[in-house]
N, C-alpha and C positions, 0 to 999 in steps of 0.2 A: 685195632679197636680205638675208636674215638671216645674221649671222656667228656662228661658234662658235669656241671655244678649241681650240688644237692640244694635245690631251692635257691635261697638268697645267700647261702653260705659260700665259703671259698673251697669247700671240700670237693675234690675230683672223684667222681664215681663212674663206673662203666654204665652204659645205658641199659644194661641187663643186670638183674640181681639173681644169684643162685639161691633159691629157696631150699633150706636145709631141713625142713620138716620130714623129708624123705629119709633122712639119715639118722638112725638111732637103733638101740637094741630092740629087736622085734618083741612084741608082746609086753613091752614096758609102757605103761600109760595106755592111751586109747588108739594108738596107731600100729595095729598088728602087721601092716603091710610094709613097714620100713625095711631098709637095707642095713645089715650089720656093718661094723667098722671096716672089715676087710673089703666088703663090696662097695662101701661108700667112698673110700679114699681115692680110687681112680677118677671119680666124677669131680671131686674137688680139685684134683691135680689138673684134669683136662680143662676145667673152667679157668684156672689160672693161666694155663698155656694159651687159651683163646683170648686172654686179655681181660677176663672178668675179675674185678677186684672187690666186689661187693657181695657179702655173704650174710644171709638172714636166717636166724634161728630164734628159739624162744626157750625160756626156762621150763616151760610146760611140755615141750615136745619130748616124747618117749621118756618121761620121768627124769628129764635132765640129761639123758645120755646123748641127745643130739648136740648139746653144747660141748660135751666132752669130746665127742668124735670130731666135730668141726675144729675145736681148739687145737687138738693134737695134730690134725692134718695141716692146718695153717702154720703151726710152728715148724713142722717138718718141711713144708713145700714153699714157704713164702717168707719175705721179710715183713715184720709186724707193721712197719711204717708205710708199707705199700698196699696193705689190704684194709678194707673197711668191714668191721665186724658189727653187725646189728643183732640185738636180741630184744626180748620182750618180757614184760611183767604184768600180771593181773590174775591169770588163772592160777589155782592152787598148784604149787610146785612141791609141797610137802603137806603131810597130814597135821591136823591140829589147828588151834586158833592162830590167827595172823599168818597163816601159810599161803595167803592169797589176798587179792584186793589191792587197793591203792592207798592204804593208810601210810602214815610216815614210817611206822615200825616195819610194815610189810615191805615197803620200797627199799629201805635201808638194808634189810636182811636179804632180800632177793638180789640186790645188786652185788652184795658181798658173795653170795652163793654162786651167782653167775660168773663172777670174776674167777673164783676158785675152779669151777668146772671148765671154763674156757682157757684157763692157764695164762691169763694176761692181767696186766695191772690197770687197764682201762677199757671201756666199751666205747666204740665210736658212736653208735646210735642206739640209745635206749628208747624203746617204744612202749607205750602203754597199750596192752593187747585189746582192751575194751574200756568203755566208760564205767566208772564205779558209782552207781547211784546211792551207795550207802556211806560215802565219805565226802565231806565238804571239798569242793573244788580247790579252795584256798589251801587246805592241808596237803592235797596231792601236789599242787603246783609248787608250793614252797619246798616240799621234800625233794621233788625232781630238781629244782634249782640248786638245792644244797648238795646233791650228789655230783652235780656238774662242778660246783665251786670247790668240792673236795678233790677234784681231779680224777674221779672214778669214771666219769662219763664225759664225752666230748659234745654230743648233740642230743636233742630230744625229738622224738617223733610219737605219733599216735596211730592207732588202727581203727577199724570200723566202728562208727557210731553215727548218730544223727548230726547233721551239720550244725544245728543250734547248740548241741552239746560241745562240739569242737570249738565253735565260735566263743562260747562262754569260757572255755579253758584258755583259749588264745588271749582274750581280752582281760581275763583275770591276771594272767602272768604279766601282761603289758601294764596294767594298772599299778602293779606292785614293783615293777622293774625286775621281775624274775626272768629266768631263761625261758625263751619261747620255743614252741614246736617249730621244726623246720620241715617236717614231712608228714604225710598222711598215707597210710597203707590201707587201701580200700578194695572192695570187691567190684571188679569191673571187667567186662568182656562183652562179646557180641550178644550173649544171651541175657546179660544183666547190666543194663545201662542206666539204672535209676540214679546213679551218682552224678549223672550229667545235669540233673535238675538243680541241685544246690551245692553239694560238697565240692565237686570239681570247679565250678565257677568261683566259689569262695576261695579255694586254694590258689587259683590263677590270680585273683584280685590281691591276695595277701603274699604272693611269691612263695608259696609253700609247695614243696615237691610232692608229686603224686606217684606212688609206687603200687600199682595194681597187683593184687593177689588173685590167683586162679584165672590168668588171662586166657587160658584155653578151656575154661569151664570144666576143670577136672578131666580133661581129655574128651569131653563130649563133642567138641568142635573138630576133633581130629579123626573121627570115625563115623560110620553110618549110625543113624539114630538108634536102631535096634541092636547094634553090636555092643556086647558087654565086655568088661575088663575085670581083672582080678582086683584092681584098686577100687573100681566102682562098686564091686560086690562086698568089699570089706571095709570101706571108708565110712564110718558111722556119721561123721560130720558132713562129709561130702554128700551123703545120702539125703541130707536135709535141704540141699541147695538146688538140685535139679530134678525134683520129683515130678514137676508138672509135665504134662504131655500136650502142651499147647501146640496147635498147628503152626503158630508163628515160629516157635523154636525149631520144629522139624524143618520148616522152610529155610531158616537161617543155616542150619547144618547142611542142608542140600545146596544152598548157595555157596557156602565155603568150598564144598566139593567141586562145584561147577567152575569156580574161579581157579582153583588149584589145578584141575585137569587142563583147563585152557592155558594156564601158565606153565604147566609141566613141572610143578613143584609140590612138595607135600602140603597137606592141608594145614599142618601146624604152622608153617611159614606164613600162610595167608592170614589165619586168625590172629597170630601174634603181631604181624606187620600192622594190622588194623589198629590194635591197641597201642603199639609202640609209637605210632605216628599221630595219635589223637592229640589235639590241643590240650595242653596242661599236663600230659603224662611225661614223667621224667625217666622212669625205668621200671618196666614190668618185672615181676618176680616169677621166675621159671623153675620148675622142678625137673629133675633128670634121673631116670632109672635105666636109660639105654644111651649108648654113646651118641646116637643120631639126634637125641633130644637137644643136646647142646649145640651140635652143628646146625640144626634147623633154627634154633633160637638166634644164633649169630647171623645166619643167612637172612633171617627176617628183617634185620636192621637195614639191609640194603635193598629189600624188596619194596619198591614204590608202587602202590596200588593206584590205578587211574580213577578218575571221577566216576566213570561208568561202573567199574568194578566195586568201588566203595558204595555206590548207590544200590547195587544189587545185594551186597551183604547187609545193608541196613534196612532195606525196603520192608521186610516182613516184621520188624520188631513191634511188639505190643507191650504195654506197661505190665510190670511184674510187682509182686510184693517184694519188699526189701528183704533179702536173705543174707545171713552171715553174722548178725548180731541181734 
């Protein structure tokens, strides 16, 4: 495994991130399709064995049990100083007032709760899960700066929002000398390329790492268009992302299959290779529920698509509504 820097920081990360939304107590929260702790641990261990050192979860996933499962596994299988643990805050992680959002009070409590669940004394990368329209940007950015200065968080990141919102937060922190964001986790794959218009160019210009989520479009790029999956049928959020039956989307799925067959590799490797090698992308976030998912992800890093293959994959793309936030 070769390692890369997280944006302009000195932090060494694997060019793949293991997305841990898949791991959590089933039926807790909104992800009924998750794997329980016993089923989850082999994937976390395999990721470590393959050289992946970056693990992404959130306080919201499976009612907080994802953080607990990931924290216990990493304590058992790895040295804390060799792994990068990322979590998120914004969505409600408990009932009642101030149990979500990006107010100073909510951020302070959410960080302490995440540290307890993860079983660690610091978070490597704390990401705001979304933009909070109801809290002044100055309040959010100062609170995030303070949890860094308190030693509870090492770096700050953000997730899906409009580019103008992200720019506002970046420049607010810079204006006040507060800790700046070093990464953006956004929705980006062959079926959803709208981030190429503003967000990714902004991140390239500012030296901010791009960590795409759903690089395989919730598996839609890895199977025939009409083929269903258990995850697809039970993923409430995922069901809002790829409902369109655009001819362009069907053509892209077909092109992925054509390139994969010609190369003699699984479709997942082709779709992930396209994302991983895009300008500005630092490390795609991959989920794994079967052992071959991790093998395919690592193999995709060494799969170099030719210009003709890339053109074939991209040819049918048509503009989409922005989905995911």
